[in-house]
C-alpha positions in Angstrom: -0.9 20.7 -24.0 -4.2 19.5 -22.6 -3.8 17.6 -19.3 -6.4 15.8 -17.2 -7.0 14.9 -13.6 -9.5 12.1 -12.9 -13.1 13.1 -13.1 -15.4 10.8 -11.3 -19.0 10.1 -12.4 -20.8 9.1 -9.2 -24.4 8.0 -9.1 -24.7 6.9 -5.4 -27.0 9.7 -4.6 -29.5 8.9 -7.3 -28.3 11.6 -9.7 -25.0 11.7 -11.6 -22.4 14.2 -10.4 -18.9 14.9 -11.6 -16.1 15.3 -9.2 -12.4 15.3 -9.6 -9.2 14.1 -7.8 -5.6 15.1 -8.3 -3.2 13.5 -10.8 -2.0 10.2 -9.4 1.5 10.4 -10.8 2.4 13.3 -8.5 4.2 16.0 -10.5 4.1 13.8 -13.8 1.8 15.1 -16.6 0.7 13.4 -19.7 3.2 13.9 -22.5 2.4 15.8 -25.7 0.6 13.8 -28.4 3.4 12.6 -30.6 2.4 12.1 -34.3 5.9 11.3 -35.5 5.9 7.7 -34.4 3.1 5.1 -34.1 1.6 4.5 -30.7 0.1 1.2 -29.6 -3.3 2.5 -28.5 -3.8 4.4 -31.7 -2.7 1.3 -33.8 -5.1 -0.8 -31.9 -7.9 1.8 -32.4 -7.2 1.6 -36.2 -7.4 -2.1 -36.2 -10.8 -1.9 -34.4 -12.0 0.5 -37.0 -11.7 3.7 -35.0 -10.8 7.2 -36.0 -8.5 8.3 -33.1 -5.4 7.5 -35.1 -3.0 9.2 -37.4 -1.3 8.3 -40.8 1.8 7.1 -38.9 -0.3 4.6 -37.0 -2.2 3.4 -40.0 1.0 2.9 -42.0 2.7 1.1 -39.2 -0.3 -1.4 -39.0 -0.5 -2.0 -42.7 3.3 -2.5 -43.3 4.2 -4.5 -40.2 1.2 -6.8 -40.1 1.9 -8.2 -43.5 3.5 -11.2 -42.0 0.9 -11.7 -39.3 -1.1 -14.9 -39.8 -3.9 -13.9 -42.2 -2.4 -10.4 -42.8 -4.1 -7.3 -41.8 -7.6 -8.9 -41.9 -6.3 -11.7 -39.6 -5.0 -9.2 -37.0 -8.4 -7.2 -37.2 -10.2 -10.5 -36.4 -7.8 -11.1 -33.6 -8.3 -7.8 -32.0 -12.0 -8.0 -32.3 -11.9 -11.4 -30.5 -9.6 -9.9 -27.9 -12.2 -7.2 -27.3 -15.0 -9.8 -27.1 -13.0 -11.8 -24.6 -12.7 -8.7 -22.3 -16.4 -8.6 -22.1 -16.6 -12.3 -21.2 -14.1 -11.8 -18.4 -16.0 -8.8 -16.9 -19.2 -10.7 -17.1 -17.5 -13.6 -15.3 -16.3 -11.3 -12.4 -19.8 -9.8 -12.0 -22.1 -12.7 -12.5 -20.0 -15.6 -11.3 -17.4 -14.1 -8.9 -19.7 -11.3 -7.5 -17.0 -8.8 -8.0 -18.3 -5.3 -8.9 -15.2 -3.2 -8.6 -12.7 -2.9 -11.5 -9.2 -1.4 -11.9 -8.6 -1.4 -15.6 -5.0 -0.4 -16.3 -4.0 0.2 -20.0 -7.6 1.3 -20.9 -7.0 2.3 -24.4 -9.1 4.5 -26.6 -12.8 4.0 -25.7 -14.8 1.7 -28.0 -18.1 0.0 -27.5 -18.5 -2.4 -24.7 -16.1 -0.8 -22.3 -15.6 -2.4 -18.9 -18.1 -0.1 -17.1 -20.8 -0.7 -19.8 -20.5 -4.6 -19.5 -20.2 -4.5 -15.7 -23.0 -2.1 -15.0 -25.3 -4.0 -17.3 -25.1 -6.8 -14.8 -24.7 -4.7 -11.6 -25.6 -1.0 -12.0 -23.7 0.0 -8.8 -20.5 -1.4 -10.2 -17.4 0.9 -9.7 -14.7 1.2 -12.2 -11.3 3.0 -12.4 -9.7 3.4 -15.8 -5.9 4.1 -15.9 -3.8 5.1 -18.8 -0.7 7.2 -19.6 -1.2 7.9 -23.3 -2.3 11.5 -23.9 -4.7 10.6 -26.7 -6.4 8.1 -24.5 -6.9 10.8 -21.9 -8.2 13.2 -24.5 -11.0 10.6 -25.2 -11.6 9.7 -21.6 -14.7 11.6 -21.2 -16.4 9.2 -23.5 -16.0 6.5 -20.8 -18.6 8.4 -18.8 -21.3 7.6 -21.3 -23.8 5.1 -20.4 -22.9 5.1 -16.7 -25.6 3.9 -14.4 -25.6 4.0 -10.6 -22.1 3.3 -9.8 -19.0 5.4 -10.2 -16.3 5.7 -13.0 -13.0 7.5 -12.7 -10.2 7.8 -15.2 -6.7 8.8 -14.1 -3.4 9.3 -15.6 -0.9 6.7 -14.3 2.1 4.7 -15.3 2.1 1.0 -14.4 5.9 1.3 -13.8 4.8 2.9 -10.6 1.8 1.2 -9.1 1.7 3.0 -5.8 0.2 6.3 -7.0 -2.3 4.4 -9.1 -3.5 2.4 -6.1 -3.6 5.6 -3.9 -5.8 7.4 -6.4 -8.0 4.4 -7.2 -8.8 4.1 -3.5 -10.9 7.3 -3.8 -13.3 5.4 -6.0 -12.8 1.8 -5.0 -13.3 0.1 -1.6 -10.2 -2.1 -0.9 -12.1 -3.9 1.9 -14.2 -5.6 -0.8 -12.8 -7.6 -3.8 -11.4 -5.8 -6.9 -10.8 -7.2 -10.3 -7.6 -5.9 -11.8 -7.7 -5.9 -15.6 -4.4 -6.0 -17.4 -5.5 -6.5 -21.0 -2.8 -6.1 -23.6 -0.4 -4.1 -21.4 2.3 -6.4 -19.9 3.8 -7.2 -23.2 5.0 -3.6 -23.2 7.2 -4.4 -20.2 10.5 -6.2 -20.6 11.8 -8.7 -18.1 13.9 -6.0 -16.7 10.8 -4.1 -15.8 9.8 -7.0 -13.5 6.2 -7.4 -14.7 5.6 -10.1 -12.1 6.7 -7.8 -9.3 4.4 -5.0 -10.6 1.5 -7.5 -10.6 2.4 -8.3 -7.0 2.4 -4.6 -6.0 -1.1 -4.1 -7.5 -2.6 -7.0 -5.7 -0.9 -6.5 -2.3 -3.5 -4.1 -0.8 -6.5 -6.0 -2.2 -8.5 -8.5 -0.1 -8.8 -12.2 -0.6 -11.2 -13.1 -3.5 -9.9 -10.2 -5.7 -9.2 -11.1 -9.3 -6.6 -10.5 -11.9 -7.2 -10.9 -15.6 -4.4 -10.5 -18.1 -3.9 -11.0 -21.8 -0.5 -11.0 -23.5 0.8 -11.5 -27.0 2.3 -15.0 -27.5 5.8 -16.0 -28.6 4.8 -19.6 -29.1 1.8 -19.3 -31.4 2.9 -18.9 -35.0 6.4 -18.1 -33.6 8.3 -17.1 -36.7 5.5 -14.9 -38.1 4.9 -13.3 -34.7 8.6 -12.6 -34.2 8.8 -11.0 -37.6 5.7 -8.9 -37.2 6.7 -7.5 -33.9 10.4 -6.9 -34.9 8.9 -4.7 -37.6 6.4 -3.0 -35.3 8.9 -2.3 -32.5 11.0 -0.3 -35.1 8.0 1.9 -35.6 6.3 2.1 -32.2 7.2 4.5 -29.4 6.8 1.5 -27.1 8.4 -1.9 -27.5 6.6 -5.3 -27.4 8.0 -8.3 -25.6 6.4 -11.6 -26.6 6.0 -14.3 -24.0 5.2 -18.1 -24.0 2.3 -19.8 -22.4 4.4 -20.7 -19.4 5.8 -17.2 -19.0 2.3 -15.8 -19.1 1.1 -18.4 -16.5 4.0 -17.3 -14.3 2.5 -13.8 -14.1 -0.5 -15.4 -12.4 1.6 -17.5 -9.9 0.3 -17.6 -6.4 -3.4 -17.0 -7.5 -6.1 -19.6 -7.6 -6.6 -20.2 -11.4 -10.0 -19.8 -12.9 -11.0 -22.5 -15.5 -10.0 -23.0 -18.2 -6.6 -21.6 -17.1 -4.3 -19.8 -19.5 -5.6 -20.3 -23.0 -5.9 -18.5 -26.4 -8.3 -15.5 -25.9 -10.8 -16.9 -28.2 -11.0 -20.0 -26.2 -11.5 -18.4 -22.7 -15.1 -19.3 -22.0 -16.5 -18.7 -25.5 -20.2 -18.0 -25.9 -22.4 -20.9 -26.6 -22.5 -21.7 -30.3 -19.5 -19.4 -31.1 -17.1 -20.6 -33.7 -13.9 -22.1 -32.6 -11.2 -19.5 -33.4 -7.5 -19.3 -32.9 -5.8 -16.3 -31.4 -2.3 -14.9 -31.0 -2.9 -13.8 -27.5 -2.8 -15.8 -24.1 -5.5 -15.0 -21.6 -5.7 -16.0 -18.0 -7.7 -15.2 -14.9 -6.8 -15.9 -11.3 -8.3 -15.1 -7.8 -6.4 -14.0 -4.7 -6.6 -16.9 -2.2 -7.8 -16.3 1.3 
């Protein structure tokens, strides 16, 4: 088994240098890569046209998304738009909110326009911590170091069920006296109500100063309800993880206590679309909030 700590690419002294920290989850280590069941990160990679996936992931996507609105082509369009929305949110934080530190939990397998690439295009000194627990994501984590500019990037093994070690390790790269943007894209729908996702969000934000941000995206239960329910009932039977769909109001509740950023909780494609972009629908709710002073 290949395990990872959390190398950090740091350009503060004018030249890049690679350092490392310990594993944030204490004695926990990334699990073996399991190719007997589909995994969400690998299915998502396949839908985005990546190659870091296995036959079991491709079959799960092709079979279970048959009932998704628009079929497999529809879901591919949706995940591409979800990825584009990630970039728009990062640009908002850097350009409009002046936040240049990011804690991206549930990073997924690296693709183009990763958080650090978008952030450092606007602010070369931006600092980013990537967090994931999937061993195949960690195997590809060194790709996240590509294209780094003058800031710092770290990637750590961590499980959002236990935020404390994540926050402790992230503090080695991020400065909690300045605002941080917490990115929870496509991760909280893997947490049941019993997991208390709202409580986990509260733990993540607790040590961060006023002005910090939270951006989250979440699969919807109230958009194409019957088709979505059928799709994810099928997918849950094949995934190592289980998906919990939530309504607009339930997703908005995850941002409770924060100052909402316009346009509020909307379909991902409708969150500050680029000028002239086609009006698209999405099966994902997206919202951004700021921690009040």
